[in-house]
Residue frames relative to the residue before (quaternion, step in Angstrom):
aa qw qx qy qz dx dy dz
X 1.0000 0.0000 0.0000 0.0000 0.00 0.00 0.00
X 0.5822 0.5857 -0.3842 0.4127 3.60 1.07 -0.63
X 0.6389 0.5265 -0.3279 0.4551 3.60 1.00 -0.77
X 0.6990 0.4568 -0.2609 0.4844 3.58 1.14 -0.60
X 0.5477 0.6663 -0.3782 0.3363 3.59 1.24 -0.14
X 0.6443 0.5149 -0.3244 0.4631 3.59 1.22 -0.25
X 0.4836 -0.6959 0.4438 0.2915 3.63 -0.75 0.97
X 0.6149 0.5365 -0.3576 0.4540 3.60 1.08 -0.60
X 0.6661 0.4925 -0.3075 0.4683 3.59 0.96 -0.82
X 0.6017 0.5308 -0.3571 0.4782 3.59 1.07 -0.64
X 0.6580 0.5014 -0.3084 0.4696 3.59 0.95 -0.85
X 0.6253 0.5240 -0.3351 0.4713 3.60 1.03 -0.73
X 0.6393 0.5135 -0.3201 0.4745 3.58 0.97 -0.85
X 0.6271 0.5320 -0.3318 0.4622 3.57 0.99 -0.81
X 0.6485 0.5064 -0.3155 0.4727 3.60 0.92 -0.86
X 0.7081 0.4664 -0.2633 0.4601 3.58 0.89 -0.93
X 0.5332 0.6288 -0.4150 0.3848 3.59 1.20 -0.30
X 0.6454 0.4982 -0.3128 0.4872 3.59 1.25 -0.33
X 0.7196 -0.3923 0.2452 0.5177 3.60 1.26 -0.15
X 0.7416 -0.4173 0.3031 0.4290 3.52 -1.37 0.14
X 0.0381 -0.7902 0.6116 0.0033 3.54 -1.10 0.81
X 0.4761 -0.6237 0.5456 0.2942 3.49 -1.23 0.64
X 0.6131 -0.5547 0.4084 0.3867 3.58 -1.11 0.62
X 0.6317 0.5407 -0.3427 0.4372 3.60 0.99 -0.76
X 0.6565 0.4978 -0.3120 0.4731 3.60 1.06 -0.69
X 0.6223 0.5256 -0.3374 0.4718 3.58 1.05 -0.71
X 0.6483 0.5512 -0.3143 0.4209 3.57 0.94 -0.92
X 0.5906 0.5992 -0.3640 0.3996 3.59 1.08 -0.64
X 0.6943 0.4887 -0.2644 0.4574 3.58 1.19 -0.53
X 0.7461 0.3682 -0.1926 0.5202 3.58 1.27 -0.14
X 0.3600 -0.6996 0.5735 0.2282 3.50 -1.30 0.41
X 0.5481 0.5496 -0.4615 0.4295 3.55 0.62 1.18
X 0.6267 -0.5942 0.3847 0.3258 3.53 -1.32 0.35
X 0.6843 -0.4700 0.3690 0.4179 3.53 -1.32 0.21
X 0.6443 0.5057 -0.3513 0.4535 3.67 0.90 -0.71
X 0.6277 0.5178 -0.3384 0.4725 3.60 1.07 -0.69
X 0.6289 0.5111 -0.3334 0.4819 3.59 0.99 -0.78
X 0.6359 0.5329 -0.3314 0.4492 3.60 0.92 -0.85
X 0.6335 0.5233 -0.3312 0.4639 3.58 1.01 -0.79
X 0.6691 0.4938 -0.3048 0.4643 3.59 0.85 -0.95
X 0.6723 0.4947 -0.3045 0.4589 3.58 0.94 -0.87
X 0.6078 0.5471 -0.3516 0.4557 3.60 1.07 -0.69
X 0.6437 0.5140 -0.3150 0.4713 3.58 0.97 -0.87
X 0.6785 0.4887 -0.2881 0.4667 3.59 0.91 -0.93
X 0.6598 0.4951 -0.3143 0.4698 3.60 1.00 -0.75
X 0.6573 0.5108 -0.3147 0.4561 3.59 0.92 -0.83
X 0.6681 0.4754 -0.2882 0.4945 3.58 1.17 -0.57
X 0.4943 -0.6795 0.4178 0.3456 3.59 1.26 -0.11
X 0.4513 0.7081 -0.4319 0.3292 3.57 1.25 0.34
X 0.7989 0.1407 -0.0594 0.5818 3.57 1.05 -0.79
X 0.1771 -0.7261 0.6444 0.1618 3.51 -1.37 0.20
X 0.1917 -0.7919 0.5708 0.1016 3.56 -1.23 0.36
X 0.0733 -0.7451 0.6579 0.0812 3.48 -1.37 0.31
X 0.3923 -0.7145 0.5318 0.2295 3.53 -1.10 0.71
X 0.0164 0.7514 -0.6595 0.0144 3.51 -1.09 0.86
X 0.7996 -0.0473 -0.0204 0.5984 3.56 -0.28 1.25
X 0.7845 -0.2847 0.2155 0.5070 3.56 -0.80 -0.98
X 0.6790 0.5028 -0.2787 0.4566 3.59 1.26 -0.15
X 0.3806 -0.6661 0.5927 0.2454 3.50 -1.28 0.59
X 0.1735 -0.7407 0.6385 0.1165 3.53 -1.14 0.71
X 0.1751 -0.8150 0.5509 0.0408 3.55 -0.79 1.08
X 0.0118 0.7699 -0.6381 0.0037 3.52 -1.22 0.62
X 0.5649 -0.5646 0.4672 0.3794 3.53 -1.29 0.33
X 0.4442 -0.6649 0.5361 0.2706 3.53 -1.12 0.73
X 0.4438 -0.7359 0.4353 0.2684 3.63 -0.44 1.18
X 0.6447 0.5238 -0.3414 0.4398 3.61 0.95 -0.74
X 0.6242 0.5224 -0.3447 0.4677 3.59 1.06 -0.68
X 0.6366 0.5403 -0.3360 0.4358 3.57 0.88 -0.95
X 0.6701 0.5015 -0.2974 0.4593 3.60 0.87 -0.93
X 0.6883 0.4830 -0.2835 0.4610 3.58 0.83 -1.01
X 0.6658 0.5101 -0.3079 0.4491 3.57 0.95 -0.85
X 0.6426 0.5140 -0.3272 0.4646 3.58 0.95 -0.83
X 0.6549 0.4993 -0.3123 0.4736 3.60 0.95 -0.81
X 0.6567 0.5191 -0.3168 0.4459 3.58 0.92 -0.88
X 0.6676 0.4844 -0.3055 0.4757 3.59 0.93 -0.85
X 0.6324 0.5242 -0.3286 0.4661 3.58 0.98 -0.81
X 0.6620 0.5011 -0.3009 0.4692 3.59 0.91 -0.92
X 0.6382 0.5568 -0.3259 0.4200 3.56 0.97 -0.86
X 0.7975 0.3030 -0.1409 0.5023 3.57 0.95 -0.88
X 0.5166 0.6167 -0.4300 0.4097 3.58 1.24 0.26
X 0.3556 -0.7379 0.5383 0.1982 3.54 -0.94 0.89
X 0.2477 0.7613 -0.5520 0.2333 3.55 0.53 1.21
X 0.7886 0.1960 -0.0695 0.5786 3.53 0.01 -1.34
X 0.5593 -0.5900 0.4443 0.3764 3.60 -1.07 0.60
X 0.5174 -0.6281 0.4714 0.3399 3.58 -1.05 0.69
X 0.7064 -0.4791 0.3147 0.4152 3.55 -1.24 0.39
X 0.6310 0.5388 -0.3404 0.4423 3.60 0.96 -0.80
X 0.6871 0.4711 -0.2839 0.4747 3.58 0.92 -0.90
X 0.6058 0.5611 -0.3560 0.4375 3.60 1.06 -0.71
X 0.7359 0.3946 -0.2184 0.5050 3.57 1.01 -0.81
X 0.3995 -0.7496 0.4440 0.2851 3.55 1.37 0.10
X 0.3992 0.7013 -0.4796 0.3445 3.53 1.00 0.95
X 0.2647 -0.7310 0.6043 0.1743 3.47 -1.30 0.39
X 0.4438 -0.6797 0.5155 0.2745 3.56 -1.15 0.62
X 0.5956 0.6021 -0.3586 0.3925 3.60 1.21 -0.15
């Protein structure tokens, strides 16, 4: 979740949701430098959110399909009214 806490990284994920992009194409959408993009991509890769491949002098990035599946399931589970929420399991009240 820490990797997803930065608004720039969320925007990068949004861009990659349309398919693989070259670092140069990602940079066109931001007002920061290539080293800053590299830092954001390193964080996303270490979290297993993105993967990369080199083509010539540029890196091409894409979303990691296994992350997308796991994340969608986790969000669905979080907001599904199936199992009782933690508060109800412990028989606590917020009041």
